N, C-alpha and C positions, 0 to 999 in steps of 0.2 A: 570437531563437529562441523558439518556443512549445512548451511542454510541457503535454499534456493529462494530467489526473490522475483516475483512477477507482479505486474501492476497494470492498471488502466486497460482492462480487457475489453470493455465497451461491447459486451455481447448483446446482440439485438434479437428479440423475439417479440412480435406484436401480440400474439395470442388473440383473445377476444375482449378487448377493453371496451368499456362503455364510452360512448361519445363524450359524455360529460367529463371524462378523465383528461380530455384535451382542451377543456375550457380554461386553460391556464398556461404556464410557461412551456408545457409540453407541445403546444401548437407550433411555436417557433423551433423548438428542439427537434420535433418530428420532421419539419421541412428541411432543416439543416442536415439531419440524418439521411433522409432520402436522397438529397442532392450530393452529399459528400462522403459520409462516413461508412455507409453500408459496404462499399467496395474496399475501403482502406482497412477496416478492422475485420478480422476473420477468426471465427471460432476454431477453424481447422488449424490455424497457426498456434492458437493457445494450446490445443491438444498436442500438437507436435512439441511445443516447449515442455509440456508436462512429461511427455515420453522421454525427452532428452534429460530432464532432471532425474528421472528414475534411473537412466543409464549411468548418470554421474553419482548415483548412490547418495543423494542428499538426505539428510536426517530430518529436515523440517522444511516446509514451504510457507513463506510469508507472502500474503497477497494484500497490497497496500491501496485498495479502494478503486472506485470507478469501475466496478465489475459490470455495471449496466450502462445503458444510455439514458433511458427515460424513467427509471425506477418503476417500471411496470411489473406486476406480479409475475407475468410470463417470463420476463427477462431474469428475474431472480431465480425462478425455477430452473431455467436453462443453465445458469451458472452453477447452481447446486448440483445439477445432474452431472456436469463436467467434472466437478471436484470429486463427487462420490464414485463416478465410474472410472476416472483416470488416475486417481491417487490411492494406492493401497493404504489401508489403515489411516484414512484421512482424519478421523476424529482426533487421533493422537499426533498427527504429523502436519497439520495445517492450522494456520492462524490467519484470520481475515478481518480487516477493518473497512469501514465505509469511506467513500469519497463524496464529493459534491453531487455527482450524477446519481449516486445511490440515495441521496436525500433531495432529489430534484424538485419535489413539490411538498407542500405541507401535508397533503393527504398521505403520501408515502411515509413521511416521518411519523404522523399520528398512528398509522396502522402498524408501525414498526416492521415494515416488510423486510428490511435488511436483517434485523435481529431475529425475526421469525425463521427465515430460511437458513441462516448461518449460525444459529445457536450452538451447534456441536463444535464449532471452530472458535468459539468465544469463551469457552469454559476457562476458569482461572484456578491455579493452584494456590492463590492467595485471595480467596473470595471476599474476605472481610473489607478489602479496599474497593470493591466494585460498588458503584452507585446503582440505583434502580435502572439506569440506562444500559447497564452491562459493561461500562467502562470506568476505569481502566481495568483490563484483565492482564494476567501474568502467567506465562507458561515456564516452568522450571525444567530444563532439559540438559543433562550432561554438562554441568558447569556453566550453563548459559541461562539467563533470564530474558524472556521475550515479552515485552510489554506492549499492549495494544491500546492506542488512543483513538478518539473520534474527533475529527475536525470537520465533519460534514454538518452543514446547516442548510435549511431551505432558504433560497435567495430570490430576489426579484429578477425579472427579465434582464438579460444581458450581464448578469453577475454570476461569478463562480467562486466567491470568497468562502473562507472557512474560519472556524473558531473552535478552540478547545475551551469548554466552559470553565468558569472560575472554580466551580465545585470539583470538576474532574481534575483540574490542574492541582488543586489542593490535595486531592486523594492520591494523585500520582506522586506528589512530593513525599507524602507519608509512605507510600509503597516503596519508593526508592531508598527510604531510610530504614526499611525493614532489615534486620540483621541477617535474614536468610538470603539476601542479595549481596552481602558484603564481599564475599569471595568469588562472585560470579561475574562473567562477562555480560554486560547489560546491553540489550538491543531494544530500541524503541521504534515502533511502527506508527507512522502518522501519514495521512494522505498528502496534505499540503506542504509545500517547501517552507523552510525556516528562514532562508535568506533570499533577497530579491533575485528574480530570474532575469538574467541579462538579455535574453532573447525575446522577452515579452514586450509587446507594444501597449498593452493595457494592464499593467501590473496591479493597478489600484483595484480593478474589478475582479481580480482572481487571486488575491493575496490571502495569507493567513492573517486575520485581523489582529490577533494578539501574538504574533510571531515573537516579538521581543520578550514577552513574559514566558512563553514556552521555552524559548532558547535559553533564557537565563536559568530556568529551573533545571533543565537537562544538563547544562554546563556546570551548574553548582553542585549537582549530585553525581558528577563524574560518569555520566553515561558514556559508554564506549562507542556505540554505533547507532545512528538514526537512519532508517530507510524510509523512503517516501515515493510518491508518484506525482501525478498532476501535470507535470510539464511535458511529458512524452519525450524526454531528453536525457541523454547520458550525462552524469555528473558525479564527481567525487570531491568533497570539500573537507578540509581539516580546520578545526577551530579549537583553540586551547581551552582546557577546563578552567573554571574560575578559581579553583583551588591551587592552580599552578602545577598540578600533577598530571602530566600526559595531555592527550588531545581527544576530542570527540570527532569522529568521522561521519559525514552526512553523505549518503549515496542514493542515487537513482539510476535505474537501468534504462527506463523508457516505457513506452506502451508496448507490452509484449505481443499484442494482437496485430500490430501494423504489418500489412503484407507488402507494402510498397514504400519507397522513400527516395528522395533526391539527395538528402544529407544523411549519412549513416548514423549520426548522433540522434536523429529523430526516427530511425528505423526500429523494427520490432526486435526487442531484446529481453534477456533475463540475466540476472546476476547470480553468482554463487560465492558466498562468503565462507572462507576457510578459517575457522576459529580453533586455535591450538594453544593449550596451556594458558587460557585466559587472555589471549592476544589475537588480534586480527592479523593473520599471517598473509593472506592475499585475497584479492577479489578478481574473479573471472567474469568476463562479459561475453555473451554469445549473441550473435546478430543473425536475423533471418535474411537469407539471401535468395529467396524464391523457392518454388516447388522442387526444382531439380537438386539444389544444394541443401535446402532446409536451413537449420541453425548451424552456424560455424563459429569456431573460437575467434573472437574479434580482438579483445584486449585482455591484458592481465597486469595487475599492479600488486607488488609485494610491499610489505611494510616492516620496518625494523621495530623490534620490541622496545617499548619505552618503559621506564621505571619511575 
């Protein structure tokens, strides 16, 4: 099975918001967006990445949050359009989770904007474990279990922290114990990183608050692969399972929509995970090199099977 991984799309569409919608954190975010991000993040680059993923015949596409900038309804609608138009059979082949930008304000969270627009991609094959929030959800596909978690929370100005609620973490622990996952390769999607990001100058204000508890649960349940976003940076980390049986790999490609970069590790990228016989065989990373070249094969890492 091949899973394509894109993240941090930051698609911007203003639409016709009420002025009152900017009497909050969006005021600062909107200024930052207009000064910096509108030229860096491109919906055209996202569409090109999706076209490339179709050419690579991926079986499933995982999108690990921050699909919007300001959690405006028009932005969610724009992302939903891209998914529906550019991914054949998207309801069966796509999983999406929120990031901090998708829960940017309390009004966006209360209105459940993310969940309303992306409900078709949050359905679960093990619905008894889903809370009223819709998380955790689980897709069972060709010997693989894809589990979606929510680390998005509304935060104060200048903060981009996340947290997986205690209730959701308990439900996730029970889900991972389900015998229907016993012989499957388990992939967990979460937006925030689980270990400190070495390139961050303000880690405290953008961390996963309960990262230690989440990491402990996933290692204790022998999760095979965790994929995330948030840092806009390429990374592959290996951490041993607490049971002493094998390792858990934690991977990030970066922000797929980035159209320019000074360091390729922060450039626009997507990953493809090749899973064979219950084992992560290799990870391909593709980098956006501008309009002329588009996405090119950048790195590939293979893994020996562990028992």
